C-alpha positions, 0 to 999 in steps of 0.5 A, spaced: 661 711 929 660 718 926 655 723 930 651 725 924 648 717 924 644 719 917 643 712 916 639 712 923 636 719 922 633 716 915 630 709 917 635 704 917 633 698 914 625 700 914 628 707 909 632 701 905 625 697 904 620 703 904 623 710 902 629 709 898 628 711 890 620 711 891 618 717 895 621 724 899 622 724 907 623 729 912 626 729 918 627 735 922 632 737 927 635 730 925 642 733 927 642 737 933 649 740 931 650 741 924 656 745 924 659 739 925 659 738 919 662 746 916 661 752 918 660 759 915 668 760 917 670 753 914 666 756 907 670 763 908 677 759 909 676 755 903 674 760 898 680 763 900 685 758 901 684 753 893 684 756 886 677 753 885 675 755 877 668 754 874 664 750 875 667 747 881 666 753 884 660 758 881 655 763 882 649 761 879 642 765 878 635 763 875 638 757 872 644 760 869 652 760 871 653 767 872 660 769 868 667 768 872 669 775 871 663 778 874 666 776 881 674 774 880 679 777 876 685 774 872 692 774 875 697 772 870 704 768 874 711 768 873 710 762 870 705 765 864 700 761 867 693 765 869 688 764 874 682 767 877 682 771 884 676 771 887 674 778 890 670 778 896 667 785 894 664 783 888 663 776 890 658 779 896 655 784 890 653 778 886 650 774 893 647 780 895 643 781 888 640 773 889 646 769 885 647 762 889 653 759 891 656 752 889 661 749 891 662 742 888 665 736 891 666 739 897 667 731 900 674 732 897 676 739 900 673 739 907 674 733 912 667 732 916 663 732 910 667 727 907 666 722 913 659 723 912 659 721 905 664 716 906 659 713 912 653 714 907 656 710 902 657 704 906 651 704 908 647 705 900 653 701 898 655 706 892 659 713 890 656 719 894 659 726 892 657 732 896 656 739 893 654 746 898 649 751 896 649 758 899 644 763 898 642 770 901 635 772 898 629 768 895 631 768 888 631 761 885 639 760 883 636 753 879 628 754 877 624 748 877 628 743 875 630 735 877 637 731 878 638 725 875 641 721 882 638 721 889 639 726 894 641 727 901 639 735 904 642 737 910 640 744 912 647 747 915 644 755 917 639 759 916 632 756 911 631 754 905 624 753 902 623 747 898 618 746 893 617 739 891 613 737 884 614 729 885 616 724 877 614 726 871 618 720 869 620 713 872 627 714 874 630 718 869 638 718 867 642 723 864 643 719 858 636 718 857 631 716 851 626 721 852 626 727 857 620 727 863 614 731 861 614 739 864 612 738 872 605 740 875 604 747 876 603 747 883 608 743 888 605 736 891 609 739 898 612 744 900 617 744 906 622 749 910 628 746 912 632 749 919 638 748 922 639 740 922 634 738 917 634 733 913 631 731 906 631 725 902 629 726 895 629 721 889 632 722 883 627 725 877 623 729 883 622 736 880 624 741 885 625 748 887 629 751 892 630 759 895 632 762 901 625 766 902 625 766 909 629 773 910 635 769 912 642 766 909 642 760 908 647 754 907 646 746 906 650 740 903 647 736 898 650 728 898 648 726 890 647 718 890 651 715 885 645 711 881 645 704 879 641 702 874 640 696 871 643 699 864 650 699 868 648 691 870 647 689 863 653 694 861 658 690 866 655 682 864 657 684 857 664 684 859 663 679 864 661 675 857 666 675 853 669 669 856 664 666 852 666 664 845 660 667 843 660 673 845 667 674 842 665 672 835 664 677 829 656 677 828 654 673 822 652 679 818 654 676 812 651 670 813 643 666 811 637 669 815 638 661 819 644 662 821 643 669 824 637 665 828 642 660 830 647 665 833 642 669 836 639 663 839 647 661 842 647 668 845 640 668 848 642 662 852 649 665 855 645 672 857 639 668 860 643 663 863 647 669 867 640 672 868 638 667 871 643 666 876 640 669 884 647 672 885 648 676 879 645 683 883 650 681 889 656 680 884 655 686 880 655 691 887 661 686 890 665 688 884 663 695 884 665 695 892 672 693 891 673 697 885 671 704 888 677 709 888 673 715 889 677 717 896 684 715 895 689 719 900 697 718 900 700 717 907 706 722 906 712 722 909 710 714 909 712 712 901 715 705 902 711 702 909 708 704 915 713 705 922 711 700 927 710 705 932 704 704 937 700 711 936 700 711 928 693 712 926 691 709 920 685 708 917 681 705 910 681 710 904 674 706 902 668 703 907 666 698 901 672 693 902 670 686 902 673 681 907 672 673 906 674 666 909 678 662 905 681 655 906 689 658 907 686 664 911 682 671 909 682 674 902 681 682 903 678 686 897 678 694 896 681 699 892 681 694 886 686 690 890 686 683 892 690 681 898 691 673 901 693 674 909 693 669 914 687 667 918 691 671 923 689 678 921 681 676 920 681 681 927 685 687 924 681 687 918 675 687 922 677 694 925 679 697 920 673 695 917 668 697 922 673 703 924 672 706 917 672 712 916 676 713 922 682 712 924 685 708 929 692 706 932 697 701 931 697 699 938 689 697 937 689 693 932 695 688 935 690 688 941 685 686 936 688 681 932 693 679 938 699 680 935 706 684 935 706 691 932 712 690 927 706 684 924 701 690 924 706 695 921 707 688 916 699 688 914 698 696 914 703 697 909 701 692 905 695 695 904 698 702 904 701 700 898 695 697 894 692 704 896 687 701 901 690 705 907 692 711 908 696 714 915 692 719 919 698 722 925 704 721 926 709 717 931 710 723 935 
C-alpha cells in the first residue's frame, strides 16, 4: 500500500457514502511528507528534460493563457521541425509578474504521482488525471471558476488560499444544456492549504485559488473522471443493438399507429434493461476492464518475460477483474480477457493486491505454489495483452 493512502485520509467508505459528489472536505496535515509525490527539483528536471508544448505546459494569469513566445523561443532542427525551447530567465520573469505554472497529466511524467493516481482509480473505480499548479503571487491564475469533474487536491509546498462559493447548478457537465448561474459574491468557505493538506471538491463548485500568503506554492490536483447517467444511457444504446428493434430503421414514413407500436417495442426493451438491478454494476465493470490509460512497454522484453526470480512485474491497471469459472478463473483487464487454470488464482490475486507496485516473480511463484517457469508463462501472456509491464531486469 502506498504511504499516501489517500482513501484512508479522505474517509474510506464514509466518504463514498456521505461526501463524494455532495460536499467539500478539507483534511489538514493529512500527509506527513507530501514531497514524496514531487519536489521543486523534480519539477525543474521535468521542465528541463521534456519538450512540453502548450497547453500541456502553460502559464496562466487572470484566466487567460499567456502566449508561449513570452517564455519560450522556437528552435528549428536539422530535420526542419520546430520546437519551443524554455527560457528559464523569461519563465522566472513571467512567474514573478503573477503568472501561474501548469502541467497537465503529470501522472504520465512522474511515477510517484502516477502511482497515487492509480490508487485513486482503484478506490473510486474511474479514471484520474493529475495536474500540477505552481504560483508565486496573490494574482489568481484562473479567476473564479468551476470544474466539470471532482478534484482531490494535495498541497505540496508553500500555501494557497482557496475561496469556495458552492455550486449554482447540479452536476454541470462539459457538454451541457445550460450554463450554471454566476456564483455568489461572498464565498461559503475560505481555506488556506499548507503542505500535507488534502482538499476534496465536487464538480460544479465555484472556487478561486491564489498564493496570497506571501510564499511560493505548489499543489497537485487529481481530476476524477465523471460517470453520469448520460454516459450509462449512451453505453446502453450500444449494448441494446443486439435486439432487432434497436437495429431497425425508424418508421419515419409509417402511419401514426405504426409509429406508436414501434415506440412501445423500443420502450419495452429499454425499460427491461433499466429494471436490471445489476445494470450499473455491469457498466462499471465494462469501464474497469476496458481502461487503457496507463499502458507501459516492457523493453527489452518484447515477446516474453524471462523466468528469472528477481524480475519484477506489475499490472498496468488497478481496475482488473478476477472471477472463478467452471474450468478455472477468468481475468479481465486492458480490454482483454484470459481464461486460466485455477492454480493461477493466487498469482493474479497477488498482482491485483500489489498494484500499482511491482512484485518479483519469486513472490508470485510462492503465492501460487508453482514454478518460476509457470509464473513467467502466465505474466508473459498478460504482457502480450498489455496488462503487465516489467519493472526491473534479471541482473
